[in-house]
C-alpha positions as CSV (number, residue, x, y, z in Angstrom):
1,M,0.0,0.0,-0.1
2,R,1.4,3.3,-1.2
3,K,1.9,6.1,1.1
4,K,0.3,9.1,0.1
5,K,2.7,12.0,-0.5
6,E,2.2,14.9,1.7
7,R,1.6,18.0,-0.3
8,K,3.7,21.0,0.9
9,Q,1.7,23.9,1.2
10,K,2.9,27.2,-0.5
11,S,4.2,29.5,2.2
12,A,1.5,32.1,2.0
13,P,2.5,33.7,5.4
14,V,5.8,34.8,3.8
15,K,4.0,37.1,1.4
16,G,2.0,38.5,4.4
17,K,5.2,39.3,6.2
18,K,6.7,41.0,3.1
19,K,3.4,43.2,2.9
20,I,3.7,43.9,6.7
21,I,7.4,45.0,6.3
22,I,6.7,47.1,3.3
23,I,3.7,48.9,5.0
24,A,5.9,49.5,8.0
25,A,8.6,50.9,6.1
26,V,6.3,53.3,4.1
27,L,4.8,54.5,7.4
28,L,8.4,55.0,8.8
29,V,9.4,57.2,5.9
30,A,6.0,59.1,6.1
31,V,6.4,59.7,9.9
32,A,10.1,60.7,9.1
33,A,9.0,63.2,6.3
34,L,6.3,64.6,8.6
35,I,8.6,65.2,11.6
36,A,11.4,66.9,8.9
37,F,8.4,69.0,7.5
38,K,7.7,70.4,11.0
39,L,11.2,70.9,11.9
40,L,12.1,72.7,8.7
41,G,8.9,75.0,8.9
42,G,6.9,73.5,6.3
43,K,4.0,75.5,4.9
44,G,1.1,73.3,5.4
45,E,-2.3,74.2,6.4
46,E,-1.0,75.4,9.9
47,G,2.0,77.1,8.3
48,E,-0.3,79.2,6.0
49,K,-2.2,80.6,8.9
50,K,-2.1,84.2,9.1
51,E,-2.6,86.6,12.2
52,E,-6.4,87.1,12.4
53,I,-7.1,90.7,11.3
54,I,-9.8,92.3,13.6
55,E,-11.8,94.8,11.8
56,P,-13.0,97.9,13.6
57,E,-16.5,97.5,15.1
58,V,-19.2,99.7,13.2
59,I,-21.1,101.8,15.9
60,E,-23.6,104.7,16.1
61,A,-22.0,107.9,16.3
62,P,-21.2,108.7,20.0
63,M,-22.5,111.7,21.7
64,L,-19.8,112.0,24.4
65,Y,-16.1,111.0,24.6
66,E,-15.2,109.8,28.0
67,L,-11.9,110.4,29.3
68,G,-12.1,108.8,32.8
69,D,-13.8,111.6,34.8
70,L,-13.9,114.1,31.9
71,K,-16.8,114.0,29.4
72,L,-16.4,116.0,26.0
73,P,-18.9,116.3,23.2
74,A,-18.3,114.0,20.4
75,L,-17.7,115.0,16.9
76,P,-21.2,115.6,15.4
77,V,-22.3,113.4,12.5
78,L,-24.9,115.0,10.3
79,N,-24.8,112.9,7.2
80,A,-26.3,109.2,7.2
81,D,-23.5,108.3,4.7
82,I,-20.6,108.8,7.2
83,V,-19.6,105.4,8.8
84,V,-18.4,105.4,12.5
85,T,-16.1,102.6,13.7
86,K,-14.3,102.0,16.9
87,E,-11.2,100.0,17.7
88,E,-8.6,99.6,20.4
89,V,-5.3,101.0,19.6
90,P,-2.1,101.5,21.9
91,G,-2.3,104.5,24.2
92,L,0.0,107.2,24.8
93,V,3.1,106.4,26.9
94,P,4.7,109.4,28.4
95,A,8.6,109.4,28.0
96,E,10.3,108.4,31.3
97,E,12.6,111.0,33.0
98,E,16.2,110.4,32.6
99,Q,17.7,108.9,35.6
100,P,21.0,110.6,36.8
101,V,24.3,108.8,36.1
102,V,25.9,107.7,39.2
103,L,29.7,107.8,38.9
104,E,31.8,105.2,40.6
105,T,34.4,106.7,43.0
106,A,37.5,105.2,44.8
107,D,35.5,105.2,48.0
108,Q,33.0,102.7,46.7
109,E,33.5,99.1,47.8
110,K,34.2,96.7,45.0
111,P,34.3,92.9,45.2
112,D,37.7,91.4,45.2
113,E,38.3,90.1,41.6
114,G,40.2,87.1,43.0
115,S,37.5,86.0,45.2
116,D,35.4,83.0,44.3
117,E,32.5,84.1,46.4
118,K,29.4,84.9,44.5
119,S,26.4,86.9,45.7
120,D,23.6,85.0,46.7
121,E,21.3,87.7,45.5
122,E,20.0,87.3,42.1
123,P,19.5,90.2,39.7
124,E,16.1,91.6,39.8
125,E,14.0,91.1,36.5
126,K,12.4,94.3,35.4
127,P,8.9,93.7,34.6
128,E,7.8,94.1,31.0
129,P,5.9,97.5,30.6
130,V,2.5,97.4,30.2
131,I,1.2,99.3,27.0
132,P,-2.0,101.1,27.7
133,V,-5.1,100.8,25.4
134,A,-7.3,103.6,24.0
135,N,-10.3,103.8,21.8
136,A,-10.0,105.2,18.5
137,F,-13.0,106.6,16.7
138,H,-12.9,106.5,12.8
139,Y,-15.2,108.7,10.8
140,E,-15.1,107.7,7.2
141,G,-17.0,109.5,4.3
142,L,-16.2,113.0,5.1
143,R,-16.4,115.6,2.2
144,S,-13.7,117.9,3.8
145,A,-11.9,115.9,6.5
146,A,-9.2,118.7,7.1
147,S,-11.8,121.4,7.7
148,V,-13.7,119.0,10.0
149,A,-10.5,118.3,12.0
150,S,-9.5,122.2,12.1
151,A,-13.0,122.9,13.5
152,Y,-13.0,120.2,16.1
153,T,-9.3,121.2,17.1
154,T,-10.6,124.8,17.6
155,L,-13.3,123.5,20.1
156,L,-10.8,121.5,22.1
157,T,-8.3,124.2,22.4
158,D,-10.8,126.9,23.3
159,S,-10.0,128.6,26.6
160,A,-13.3,127.0,27.9
161,V,-12.0,123.6,27.3
162,G,-8.2,124.0,28.0
163,F,-6.5,121.6,25.6
164,Y,-3.3,122.8,23.8
165,P,-0.9,121.4,21.0
166,V,2.3,119.6,22.0
167,D,5.2,118.0,20.1
168,S,6.5,114.5,20.4
169,T,8.2,115.4,23.8
170,L,4.9,116.9,25.1
171,Q,6.3,120.3,25.1
172,P,4.0,123.2,23.9
173,A,4.0,123.6,20.2
174,K,2.0,125.6,17.5
175,L,-1.0,124.0,15.8
176,P,-0.5,122.6,12.2
177,E,-1.8,124.0,9.0
178,F,-5.0,122.3,8.0
179,D,-4.3,122.8,4.5
180,T,-3.0,119.1,3.7
181,D,-4.7,116.0,2.5
182,A,-3.5,114.3,5.7
183,G,-1.9,115.4,9.2
184,S,-2.5,115.0,12.9
185,V,-2.0,117.0,16.0
186,Q,-1.6,115.8,19.8
187,L,-3.4,117.9,22.3
188,V,-3.2,117.5,26.1
189,M,-4.6,119.0,29.3
190,K,-3.7,118.4,33.0
191,A,-6.1,116.4,34.7
192,E,-7.7,117.3,38.1
193,E,-6.4,114.1,39.6
194,D,-2.7,114.1,40.5
195,G,-0.6,111.8,38.4
196,F,-2.9,112.0,35.4
197,F,-3.5,114.2,32.2
198,Y,-5.7,114.1,29.3
199,S,-4.7,113.4,25.7
200,F,-6.6,113.9,22.6
201,R,-5.1,113.0,19.2
202,V,-6.7,114.3,16.1
203,E,-5.8,112.7,12.7
204,W,-7.3,113.3,9.3
205,S,-6.9,111.8,5.7
206,E,-8.6,112.8,2.4
207,D,-12.0,111.6,3.5
208,G,-11.8,110.4,7.0
209,V,-10.9,111.7,10.6
210,T,-9.7,109.7,13.7
211,L,-10.0,110.9,17.2
212,I,-8.2,109.1,20.0
213,P,-9.3,110.5,23.5
214,E,-7.8,109.0,26.7
215,K,-6.8,109.7,30.1
216,V,-3.0,109.1,30.6
217,E,-1.2,108.0,33.8
218,G,1.9,110.4,34.3
219,S,2.6,113.9,34.3
220,L,3.2,116.7,31.7
221,P,6.7,118.0,31.6
222,E,7.3,121.5,32.8
223,P,7.9,123.9,29.7
224,P,11.3,125.5,29.6
225,Q,11.4,128.7,31.3
226,P,11.7,131.6,28.9
227,V,14.5,134.0,29.0
228,E,12.7,137.2,30.5
229,M,13.2,140.2,28.3
230,T,13.2,143.9,29.6
231,L,10.7,146.2,27.7
232,S,13.6,147.9,26.2
233,D,15.0,144.6,24.7
234,A,11.5,143.6,23.6
235,T,10.8,147.1,22.0
236,S,14.3,147.2,20.2
237,Y,13.7,143.5,18.9
238,M,10.1,144.7,17.5
239,R,11.7,147.8,15.8
240,Y,14.5,145.7,14.4
241,R,11.5,143.4,12.8
242,I,9.5,146.4,11.3
243,P,10.8,145.8,7.8
244,S,9.8,142.2,7.7
245,L,6.4,142.9,9.6
246,L,5.2,145.8,7.5
247,G,7.2,145.4,4.3
248,V,8.9,148.8,4.4
249,S,12.6,149.6,3.8
250,A,15.1,150.0,6.8
251,D,15.3,153.7,6.1
252,D,11.5,154.2,6.8
253,V,11.7,152.6,10.3
254,Q,12.6,156.0,11.9
255,N,8.9,157.0,10.9
256,Y,7.4,154.5,13.2
257,R,6.7,154.4,16.9
258,I,6.2,151.2,19.0
259,Y,3.9,151.1,22.2
260,V,3.8,148.4,24.7
261,E,0.3,147.4,25.8
262,D,-0.5,146.4,29.4
263,G,-0.7,142.8,30.5
264,K,0.4,139.6,29.2
265,V,-1.4,136.7,27.3
266,I,-0.5,133.1,26.8
267,I,-0.3,131.9,23.3
268,N,0.3,128.2,22.5
269,G,1.7,127.8,26.1
270,T,4.0,130.8,26.1
271,P,3.5,134.3,27.6
272,C,3.5,137.0,25.1
273,L,3.6,141.0,25.1
274,R,1.3,143.0,22.9
275,F,2.8,145.8,20.8
276,K,1.2,148.4,18.8
277,I,3.1,149.9,15.6
278,C,2.1,153.2,14.6
279,R,3.4,155.5,11.8
280,E,3.7,159.2,12.3
281,N,1.8,161.3,9.8
282,P,4.1,164.0,8.8
283,Q,1.3,166.3,7.8
284,T,-0.7,166.0,11.1
285,G,1.9,164.8,13.5
286,G,-0.5,162.2,14.7
287,N,-0.1,158.4,15.0
288,E,-1.7,156.0,12.5
289,N,-2.1,152.3,13.6
290,S,0.0,150.1,11.4
291,G,-0.6,146.8,13.3
292,D,-1.0,145.0,16.6
293,Y,1.5,142.2,17.3
294,Y,2.3,139.8,20.0
295,L,5.9,138.8,20.8
296,S,6.7,135.6,22.8
297,S,8.9,135.9,25.9
298,D,11.5,133.9,24.1
299,R,11.5,135.9,20.9
300,R,10.9,133.0,18.9
301,H,7.2,134.0,17.7
302,I,5.4,136.8,16.7
303,Y,1.6,136.9,16.2
304,R,-0.2,139.4,14.2
305,L,-3.6,140.5,15.8
306,D,-6.8,140.9,13.9
307,V,-8.6,143.5,16.3
308,E,-12.0,142.7,14.5
309,T,-12.1,139.0,15.0
310,N,-9.7,138.8,17.8
311,A,-7.8,136.3,16.0
312,V,-4.1,135.8,16.0
313,E,-1.8,134.5,13.1
314,E,1.8,133.6,13.5
315,V,4.2,135.8,11.2
316,D,7.0,134.0,9.2
317,L,10.4,135.0,10.9
318,S,12.6,133.4,8.4
319,A,13.0,136.7,6.6
320,P,15.6,139.0,8.4
């Protein structure tokens, strides 16, 4: 009786192992590629993410601006086509006062350079400065934005309100000309609360105005003390300026008389003296008024007074 030959089954499991090995290798390569992709800063869906841009919030035109305990009438909106938006922007940070420089002297104790002893005191870490936040109100769709900015600035700088223009160092400055398509002016006023002041920034573009009111923690710097002039010095300076003020020759200056008016006024944060320049009439011997002027105490500014409107305009002193 013949023995049945045992049939050897084909090694199917071997093929399965090959498949497992191949799949594992593919997965290993994919994982390695993914790790390298992230380490090298690949631009996938996450890499293409951009910072979220927050659009200003459209609001109804406010009636008042609140600067802490101070409330001011808001810019009036009389046209329904004007869009008013509000957004948070970085607030004003007053410049810190310079600290005095401490010079080392021989009397000061210094650690021995050869000593291995180290101080147990760790250096104090300065806290990161906290940037204040202010609300900016944007008014878009204005026909004459520069005129609107000028009118509102005039309101804020009225003596009944008390704001005045300053430069980047918060020192008193003159108002800008509102005859450009774009510009800005920084206004400030001391607050009743000690250690605070009010800030109001006015910006304008071709068809929009931005107003940034805020109450700032800090103090306004003291303006530099002007050099006091004697009346004689001031009068002599005004006489020197007669040719450029009145457009006459130097030889004709002798026909003019200069009179100092009583009292002082503050213009752009600087005390000024008022002068009246008169021309002597050779026929009658009387005086004819040729103009009223204000001279700042630092002799840097001369303002022409319009006696009818009681408005002043600065004179260009670039001419000799």
